[in-house]
C-alpha positions as CSV (number, residue, x, y, z in Angstrom):
1,M,46.0,42.0,-44.0
2,A,44.4,38.8,-42.3
3,Q,46.0,40.0,-38.9
4,E,44.3,43.0,-38.8
5,E,41.0,42.6,-40.0
6,N,41.4,39.2,-36.5
7,I,42.8,42.2,-34.3
8,Q,39.2,44.4,-35.4
9,T,36.9,41.9,-34.9
10,E,38.0,39.7,-31.6
11,E,35.6,40.7,-29.1
12,W,37.4,42.8,-26.5
13,Q,35.7,43.0,-22.8
14,P,37.8,45.6,-20.2
15,K,39.6,43.1,-17.5
16,T,38.2,46.2,-14.7
17,N,35.4,47.5,-13.4
18,P,34.2,49.9,-16.6
19,W,33.6,52.6,-14.4
20,L,37.2,52.8,-12.9
21,I,38.2,53.1,-16.6
22,I,36.9,56.4,-17.1
23,M,37.2,57.9,-14.1
24,P,40.4,59.6,-16.0
25,V,38.9,59.7,-18.7
26,I,36.3,62.0,-17.5
27,L,38.5,63.9,-15.3
28,A,40.3,64.8,-18.4
29,T,37.6,65.6,-19.9
30,F,35.7,68.3,-17.3
31,M,40.1,69.9,-17.6
32,Y,39.9,70.4,-21.4
33,A,36.2,71.3,-21.4
34,L,36.8,73.7,-18.3
35,D,39.8,75.5,-20.0
36,E,37.1,76.3,-23.3
37,T,35.8,79.1,-21.0
38,V,37.9,79.4,-17.7
39,A,39.6,82.2,-19.1
40,N,36.5,83.8,-20.8
41,V,36.0,86.1,-17.5
42,A,39.4,86.5,-17.1
43,L,40.4,88.4,-20.4
44,P,39.9,91.6,-19.4
45,H,42.4,91.0,-16.6
46,I,44.7,89.7,-18.9
47,A,44.9,92.2,-20.8
48,G,45.5,95.2,-18.7
49,T,48.8,92.4,-17.0
50,Y,49.9,93.0,-20.9
51,S,48.8,96.3,-21.9
52,V,46.9,95.1,-24.8
53,S,43.4,95.8,-26.1
54,N,40.4,93.5,-25.8
55,Q,40.7,92.2,-29.0
56,E,44.1,90.5,-29.2
57,S,43.5,89.2,-26.2
58,I,41.3,86.7,-27.3
59,W,43.8,85.2,-29.2
60,V,44.0,83.4,-25.5
61,L,40.8,82.2,-26.5
62,T,40.9,81.3,-30.0
63,S,44.5,79.4,-30.1
64,Y,43.1,76.9,-27.7
65,L,40.7,76.0,-29.7
66,M,42.9,76.3,-33.1
67,A,45.3,73.5,-31.6
68,S,42.7,71.8,-30.4
69,S,41.5,71.4,-34.0
70,I,45.2,70.8,-35.9
71,V,45.6,67.9,-33.1
72,I,42.3,66.1,-33.4
73,P,42.7,64.2,-36.7
74,M,46.2,62.9,-36.0
75,I,44.6,60.8,-32.8
76,D,44.1,57.5,-34.8
77,F,47.9,57.6,-35.7
78,F,48.9,58.2,-32.1
79,C,47.5,56.1,-30.6
80,K,48.2,53.5,-33.5
81,F,52.2,55.4,-32.9
82,M,52.2,54.3,-29.4
83,G,48.9,53.4,-28.4
84,R,46.0,54.8,-27.1
85,K,46.5,54.3,-23.1
86,N,50.0,55.9,-23.5
87,C,48.4,58.2,-26.6
88,F,45.8,59.6,-23.7
89,M,48.7,59.8,-20.8
90,L,51.2,62.1,-22.7
91,G,48.6,64.4,-23.9
92,V,47.4,65.3,-19.8
93,F,50.9,65.6,-19.5
94,I,51.5,68.3,-22.2
95,F,48.3,69.5,-21.0
96,T,49.4,70.0,-17.5
97,L,52.4,71.3,-18.2
98,A,51.2,73.8,-20.8
99,S,48.7,75.6,-18.4
100,F,52.1,75.7,-15.7
101,L,53.3,77.8,-18.9
102,C,50.2,80.3,-18.9
103,G,50.3,80.8,-15.3
104,V,54.1,81.3,-15.4
105,A,54.0,83.6,-18.8
106,N,55.4,87.2,-19.3
107,S,53.9,88.2,-22.5
108,I,50.9,87.9,-24.9
109,G,53.0,85.8,-26.9
110,M,54.0,83.6,-24.5
111,I,50.3,82.9,-22.9
112,V,49.4,82.7,-27.1
113,I,51.9,79.8,-27.2
114,A,51.1,77.8,-23.7
115,R,47.8,78.1,-24.8
116,A,47.9,76.6,-28.0
117,M,50.3,73.9,-26.9
118,Q,48.0,73.2,-24.4
119,G,45.0,73.1,-27.0
120,F,47.6,70.8,-28.6
121,G,47.4,68.6,-25.2
122,G,44.5,68.7,-24.5
123,G,42.5,68.2,-28.0
124,C,43.1,64.4,-28.2
125,L,41.9,63.7,-25.0
126,M,37.5,64.0,-25.6
127,P,37.7,62.1,-28.6
128,M,39.6,59.5,-26.7
129,A,37.7,59.8,-23.8
130,Q,34.1,59.3,-26.2
131,A,35.1,56.5,-27.1
132,I,36.7,54.7,-24.5
133,T,33.3,55.5,-22.6
134,M,31.1,53.9,-25.9
135,E,33.5,50.6,-26.0
136,C,33.6,49.9,-22.3
137,F,29.8,50.1,-21.8
138,K,26.5,47.9,-23.4
139,G,23.2,48.4,-23.9
140,E,21.7,50.3,-20.9
141,A,24.9,50.9,-18.9
142,R,26.1,52.3,-22.5
143,N,23.6,55.2,-22.0
144,K,24.0,55.6,-18.4
145,A,28.1,56.4,-19.0
146,M,27.3,58.6,-21.8
147,A,25.2,60.3,-20.1
148,V,27.7,60.8,-17.3
149,F,30.2,61.6,-20.2
150,G,27.2,64.7,-21.8
151,L,26.7,66.0,-18.3
152,V,30.4,66.7,-18.3
153,V,31.0,68.0,-21.2
154,V,28.3,70.2,-21.5
155,V,28.4,71.3,-17.7
156,A,32.5,71.9,-17.5
157,P,31.9,74.9,-20.1
158,I,29.3,76.8,-17.5
159,L,31.0,76.1,-14.5
160,G,34.7,77.7,-16.5
161,P,33.3,81.2,-16.3
162,V,31.9,80.9,-12.4
163,M,35.4,79.5,-11.4
164,G,37.6,82.0,-13.6
165,G,35.4,84.5,-12.1
166,Y,36.5,83.3,-8.3
167,I,39.8,82.7,-8.7
168,T,40.5,85.8,-10.7
169,E,38.7,88.6,-8.0
170,N,39.8,86.4,-4.9
171,W,43.4,85.2,-6.4
172,S,45.0,86.3,-9.3
173,W,44.0,85.0,-12.8
174,P,47.1,82.6,-13.2
175,Y,46.2,80.6,-10.6
176,I,43.4,79.3,-13.1
177,F,45.7,77.6,-14.8
178,F,47.8,76.1,-11.8
179,I,45.0,74.3,-10.5
180,N,45.0,72.0,-13.3
181,V,48.5,71.1,-12.6
182,P,47.3,68.7,-9.8
183,F,44.5,67.1,-11.0
184,G,46.6,66.4,-14.1
185,F,48.3,64.6,-12.4
186,F,46.2,62.5,-10.5
187,C,44.4,61.7,-13.6
188,I,47.6,60.7,-15.0
189,A,48.5,58.0,-12.0
190,L,44.3,56.9,-12.8
191,A,45.3,56.8,-16.5
192,K,48.3,54.4,-15.9
193,K,46.0,52.2,-12.7
194,F,42.8,51.6,-14.5
195,L,43.0,52.1,-18.9
196,E,43.1,49.4,-20.8
197,D,43.7,48.9,-24.5
198,P,41.1,47.3,-27.0
199,P,43.5,45.1,-29.1
200,Y,42.3,47.3,-32.3
201,A,43.5,50.9,-30.2
202,R,47.0,48.3,-29.0
203,R,50.3,49.9,-30.5
204,Q,50.3,48.7,-34.7
205,P,53.5,48.3,-36.3
206,N,54.5,50.1,-39.3
207,T,52.2,52.7,-38.2
208,H,52.5,56.1,-40.8
209,L,52.1,60.1,-40.3
210,D,49.8,61.1,-43.6
211,K,51.7,64.2,-43.7
212,F,50.6,65.8,-46.8
213,G,46.9,65.8,-45.4
214,F,48.5,67.4,-41.6
215,L,50.2,69.5,-43.5
216,W,46.9,70.8,-45.6
217,L,45.4,70.8,-42.4
218,C,47.6,73.7,-40.8
219,V,47.2,75.8,-44.6
220,W,43.2,75.2,-44.1
221,L,42.8,75.9,-39.9
222,I,45.1,78.7,-39.4
223,P,44.6,81.1,-41.0
224,L,40.9,80.5,-40.9
225,Q,41.0,81.0,-37.8
226,I,43.2,84.3,-38.4
227,V,40.4,85.9,-40.3
228,F,37.8,85.4,-38.7
229,D,39.7,87.0,-35.7
230,K,40.9,89.8,-37.7
231,G,37.9,89.9,-40.7
232,N,36.1,92.2,-38.6
233,D,38.9,94.8,-37.4
234,A,40.1,94.7,-41.2
235,D,36.5,95.5,-42.7
236,W,36.6,91.9,-43.9
237,F,36.8,91.5,-47.7
238,N,37.6,94.8,-48.4
239,A,41.1,93.9,-46.5
240,P,43.4,92.7,-49.6
241,W,45.2,90.8,-47.3
242,I,41.7,88.7,-46.1
243,C,40.6,88.1,-49.3
244,W,44.1,86.1,-49.3
245,L,44.3,85.0,-46.0
246,S,40.5,83.6,-47.3
247,A,41.7,81.7,-50.5
248,I,44.8,79.9,-49.0
249,A,42.4,78.7,-46.4
250,L,39.4,77.7,-48.7
251,L,42.3,75.7,-50.8
252,G,43.7,74.4,-47.8
253,C,40.7,73.1,-46.7
254,V,40.3,71.5,-50.4
255,F,43.7,69.7,-50.8
256,F,42.8,68.2,-46.7
257,F,39.7,66.4,-48.1
258,I,41.5,65.1,-51.4
259,S,44.2,63.8,-49.4
260,Q,41.8,62.5,-47.1
261,V,40.4,60.7,-49.9
262,I,42.6,59.5,-52.1
263,G,45.4,59.1,-49.6
264,K,45.8,54.9,-48.5
265,K,46.7,56.1,-44.8
266,P,44.7,59.1,-44.2
267,L,44.5,61.2,-40.9
268,I,40.8,60.2,-41.1
269,K,38.2,58.0,-42.3
270,L,36.3,60.1,-44.0
271,D,33.8,57.0,-44.5
272,V,32.4,57.3,-41.6
273,L,30.2,60.0,-43.4
274,K,28.0,57.4,-45.4
275,D,26.7,56.5,-42.0
276,G,23.5,59.0,-41.7
277,N,23.4,59.4,-38.4
278,F,26.9,60.0,-37.8
279,L,26.5,63.4,-40.9
280,C,23.5,65.1,-39.4
281,G,24.0,64.3,-35.9
282,T,28.3,66.1,-36.3
283,I,26.5,69.0,-38.6
284,M,23.7,69.6,-35.1
285,L,26.6,69.5,-33.2
286,I,28.9,71.9,-34.8
287,L,26.1,74.3,-35.0
288,L,25.3,73.7,-30.9
289,N,28.5,73.9,-29.9
290,G,28.9,76.9,-31.8
291,V,26.3,78.4,-30.4
292,L,27.4,77.1,-26.6
293,L,31.0,78.8,-26.8
294,A,29.5,81.9,-28.3
295,S,27.4,82.6,-25.3
296,L,29.3,82.4,-22.9
297,A,31.9,85.2,-24.9
298,I,29.5,87.6,-25.0
299,L,27.0,86.7,-21.8
300,P,30.5,87.5,-19.2
301,Q,30.8,90.7,-21.7
302,L,27.4,91.9,-21.5
303,L,26.7,91.8,-17.8
304,Q,31.2,93.3,-17.0
305,N,30.5,95.8,-19.5
306,M,26.9,97.0,-19.5
307,M,26.2,95.9,-16.5
308,G,28.9,96.9,-14.1
309,Y,29.5,92.9,-13.0
310,D,32.3,92.0,-11.9
311,A,34.4,88.7,-13.2
312,F,32.9,87.1,-9.9
313,T,29.4,88.2,-10.0
314,S,29.2,87.1,-13.9
315,G,30.4,83.6,-13.4
316,V,27.9,83.4,-10.6
317,A,25.1,84.9,-12.8
318,I,26.0,81.9,-15.8
319,M,26.0,79.1,-13.0
320,P,22.5,78.8,-13.5
321,R,23.1,76.7,-16.8
322,G,25.0,74.3,-14.9
323,L,22.3,73.3,-12.1
324,G,20.5,73.5,-14.6
325,A,22.6,71.1,-16.7
326,F,22.3,68.5,-13.6
327,M,18.8,68.7,-13.2
328,A,17.9,67.2,-16.5
329,L,20.3,64.7,-15.9
330,A,18.5,63.6,-12.3
331,I,15.5,63.5,-15.0
332,F,17.0,61.5,-17.7
333,A,17.6,58.9,-15.1
334,G,14.1,58.8,-13.2
335,V,12.5,58.2,-17.2
336,G,15.5,56.4,-18.3
337,G,14.2,54.9,-21.6
338,R,11.1,55.5,-21.5
339,I,11.5,58.5,-24.1
340,S,13.5,58.0,-26.4
341,Y,16.3,60.3,-27.4
342,R,14.6,62.0,-30.1
343,N,12.0,63.4,-27.9
344,Y,15.1,64.5,-25.5
345,G,16.5,66.3,-27.9
346,I,13.2,67.7,-29.4
347,I,12.3,68.6,-25.8
348,G,16.6,69.9,-25.0
349,L,16.5,72.1,-28.6
350,L,13.5,73.5,-27.1
351,C,14.0,75.0,-24.5
352,M,17.6,76.1,-25.7
353,G,15.0,78.0,-27.8
354,L,13.6,78.9,-25.3
355,G,16.4,80.6,-23.1
356,G,17.6,82.7,-25.6
357,W,15.0,83.6,-26.7
358,M,14.2,85.1,-23.0
359,L,17.5,86.6,-22.9
360,S,16.9,88.0,-25.8
361,E,14.3,90.7,-23.8
362,L,17.0,91.8,-20.9
363,N,17.6,95.9,-20.4
364,L,19.5,97.5,-18.3
365,Q,16.9,98.1,-15.6
366,I,16.4,94.2,-14.6
367,S,18.1,91.8,-11.3
368,M,20.5,89.1,-11.1
369,M,17.3,86.3,-11.5
370,N,16.3,88.0,-15.1
371,I,19.7,86.2,-15.4
372,V,19.5,82.8,-13.7
373,I,16.3,82.0,-15.0
374,P,16.8,82.3,-19.2
375,N,20.5,80.4,-17.8
376,F,19.1,77.8,-16.2
377,V,16.4,76.4,-18.9
378,F,19.3,76.6,-21.1
379,G,21.5,73.9,-19.1
380,I,18.4,71.9,-19.0
381,G,18.3,72.2,-22.6
382,L,21.9,71.7,-23.0
383,V,22.0,67.9,-21.2
384,F,18.6,67.5,-23.2
385,T,20.2,68.1,-26.3
386,M,23.5,67.4,-26.9
387,M,24.0,63.9,-24.9
388,P,21.3,62.0,-27.4
389,I,22.5,64.2,-30.5
390,T,26.3,62.5,-29.6
391,T,24.9,59.3,-28.4
392,L,22.8,58.9,-31.9
393,S,25.1,60.1,-34.0
394,C,27.6,57.0,-32.9
395,I,25.2,54.5,-32.3
396,T,25.2,53.0,-35.6
397,L,29.1,52.7,-36.0
398,K,31.3,50.3,-35.1
399,D,33.3,50.0,-32.4
400,E,36.8,50.0,-34.7
401,Q,35.4,53.1,-36.2
402,M,35.2,55.0,-32.3
403,T,38.4,56.2,-32.3
404,N,38.2,57.3,-35.8
405,A,35.4,59.2,-35.9
406,S,35.0,60.0,-32.6
407,G,39.0,62.1,-33.8
408,F,36.5,64.1,-37.1
409,Q,33.4,64.4,-34.9
410,N,35.0,66.9,-32.1
411,L,37.5,67.9,-34.8
412,L,34.5,69.8,-36.6
413,K,32.8,70.9,-33.3
414,T,36.0,72.7,-32.4
415,I,36.1,74.4,-35.4
416,G,32.3,74.9,-34.7
417,G,33.4,76.1,-31.5
418,A,36.2,78.7,-32.5
419,I,34.0,80.1,-36.1
420,G,31.3,80.7,-33.2
421,T,33.4,82.6,-30.9
422,S,35.4,84.5,-33.5
423,L,31.8,85.3,-35.3
424,V,29.9,86.5,-32.5
425,A,32.3,89.9,-32.2
426,T,31.7,90.9,-35.3
427,M,27.6,90.0,-34.5
428,I,27.8,92.7,-31.6
429,S,29.3,94.9,-33.9
430,R,27.5,94.8,-36.6
431,F,24.5,94.5,-35.2
432,S,24.9,96.9,-32.7
433,Q,25.5,99.4,-36.0
434,V,23.0,98.6,-37.3
435,H,20.4,99.8,-34.2
436,Q,22.8,102.8,-34.3
437,N,21.6,103.9,-37.7
438,G,18.3,103.6,-36.5
439,L,17.8,105.1,-33.2
440,V,20.1,108.4,-34.0
441,K,17.6,108.7,-36.5
442,S,15.2,110.1,-33.4
443,L,18.2,112.1,-31.6
444,T,15.7,115.2,-33.8
445,D,14.4,119.1,-32.4
446,V,11.8,117.6,-34.3
447,N,11.2,114.6,-31.0
448,N,9.5,115.6,-28.4
449,N,11.1,113.6,-26.1
450,Y,14.5,114.1,-27.1
451,A,14.3,117.8,-27.2
452,D,12.7,117.5,-23.4
453,R,15.4,115.5,-22.1
454,L,18.5,118.1,-24.1
455,S,16.7,120.6,-22.2
456,S,16.7,118.8,-18.6
457,Y,20.2,117.7,-18.9
458,A,21.0,121.3,-20.2
459,G,19.5,123.0,-17.0
460,S,21.6,120.2,-14.8
461,F,25.0,121.2,-16.9
462,I,24.7,125.2,-16.4
463,H,26.3,124.7,-13.5
464,Q,29.4,122.4,-14.6
465,A,29.5,124.0,-18.0
466,G,29.1,128.1,-17.1
467,D,26.7,129.0,-20.4
468,M,24.0,127.5,-21.8
469,F,25.6,126.2,-25.0
470,N,28.2,124.1,-23.0
471,A,25.7,122.9,-21.2
472,T,23.2,121.8,-24.7
473,Y,26.8,120.3,-25.6
474,M,27.5,118.3,-22.9
475,A,24.1,117.6,-22.8
476,G,23.9,116.5,-26.6
477,K,27.0,114.3,-26.0
478,M,25.2,112.7,-22.7
479,L,22.6,111.2,-24.6
480,Y,24.6,109.6,-27.6
481,N,26.9,108.0,-25.2
482,Q,23.3,106.9,-23.9
483,L,21.9,105.4,-27.4
484,I,25.2,104.0,-27.8
485,Q,25.0,102.0,-25.1
486,Q,20.9,101.3,-25.9
487,S,22.4,100.2,-29.4
488,T,25.0,97.8,-28.0
489,L,22.4,96.2,-25.9
490,C,20.5,95.6,-28.6
491,A,22.7,94.2,-30.7
492,Y,23.6,91.8,-27.8
493,M,19.5,91.4,-27.5
494,T,19.4,90.6,-31.4
495,T,22.6,87.9,-31.3
496,F,20.9,85.8,-28.7
497,K,17.6,85.9,-30.7
498,V,19.8,83.9,-33.9
499,F,20.5,81.7,-31.4
500,A,17.4,81.1,-30.4
501,I,16.2,80.8,-34.1
502,A,19.1,78.1,-34.5
503,C,18.2,76.0,-31.9
504,F,14.5,76.1,-33.6
505,I,15.4,74.9,-36.9
506,L,17.9,72.4,-35.9
507,I,14.2,70.5,-34.3
508,P,13.3,68.7,-37.5
509,V,16.9,67.8,-38.2
510,L,16.3,65.2,-35.9
511,F,14.0,63.3,-37.5
512,I,16.5,62.3,-40.3
513,L,18.7,60.4,-37.2
514,K,17.4,57.2,-36.6
515,S,16.6,56.2,-33.2
516,E,18.5,54.1,-30.3
517,R,15.0,51.7,-31.4
518,K,15.5,51.6,-35.2
519,V,18.8,50.3,-34.4
520,K,18.1,47.3,-31.7
521,H,15.5,46.4,-34.8
522,Q,17.5,46.7,-37.6
523,E,20.1,44.7,-35.5
524,V,17.9,41.9,-34.0
525,V,16.7,41.3,-37.5
526,C,20.6,40.8,-39.1
527,Q,21.0,38.3,-36.1
528,T,18.1,36.3,-37.0
529,N,19.6,36.5,-40.7
530,E,22.5,35.3,-39.7
531,Q,21.1,32.0,-38.2
């Protein structure tokens, strides 16, 4: 016990330039975050290759997120079992190998398994990267490093659809996975050369895995993901098997957290939840990650299915999010600490809300610029929101808590993203039904606009149909198809409006978080009292 306390309290300073140390972790973070969305625009092509429905192809996305969620709580065990440096390199290797298997997959089952393997290898990279970045830098340098880390976390999922669309349209969709292979081995080489393990992150003897915790984690997350993926098709709780799976997932969740509280060596040390900044910041990040990944999942569908964009053009229309993020980083670098993280967060949430609201005002007669501007504003908001909230949530933690806290936070963020990606399909479906029910009431003969449009269309079909009866029938079908299209568009608009409102609601929560200045003041007071 005394030896363990000495390991934790030993002051550690990296021997190498910290900016060299974080090179491999930034690259690994970029690859992992990119693959969260790179397959979004390629889903129709993947579904066509394997002759499956679009709903079945969604498993290519959710299997990745689900596997990431399962492995994240095991990071602390793996780091202690083999050392964090070795664990990091192993994760990159599994991710790289799985990327190759995704590219050569010959069935939907094989690619889903390969994507799950990819998520298993990549899921451990993000928390370790965050912990390494926080540990290697102190003071103002930490703020700059976290700004770079936050930029990568935000920009990579935004660039995913652009790269995925370009590669899919110009080469073939398997290359969106093959491209990871050379970068993966380059990342392993950098990690082997530059990464260092602090005393508390080195290999430790007598390390045990919380087997029951891992079991209950699987019992919780796997049924939960199936429920969210298949619930809408099965009419949710009207299907008995959805009820049973939901009950199993709830039971697994309860027993998982109980096992973490009473276990001597749990997967996750829940004492980090006692930290107010960490708890509130993590809740905000869960919601924001759900909004981010859900919006990135449905916007390509809107552009391709409703407006006729191809995969690459839809990716280009989304790319201004990345440009907005770069602009936000430039502003942050120029203004620096003259604005508090809380104020950055307020500005960011306002921008995200404004961008979402602008997207909710779209129609089918818009130009690409009407897509570009809201995404640019949204991108500015992402950097000004995700980066400061991530930093504030961990700023009151000790260094030895970083790996565990980062793993727990990323577990919950990934679950939030997976749930958001799954639920947004249900939102589109249900909102479409609501709007269709409202619009169909206008298709009556007492509506002069409907009667005039029906007569006009019937007149244009008379030569093709042969008689007025068939021509009127064809005109009615055409008008009904337009109604379906309009109701689906209204569903997308309503969904983006929900995202905007969610961002606005989070603004008051920022005032619960301690600012960095207050934390520094408390540290000075503590040091004075000790002296």
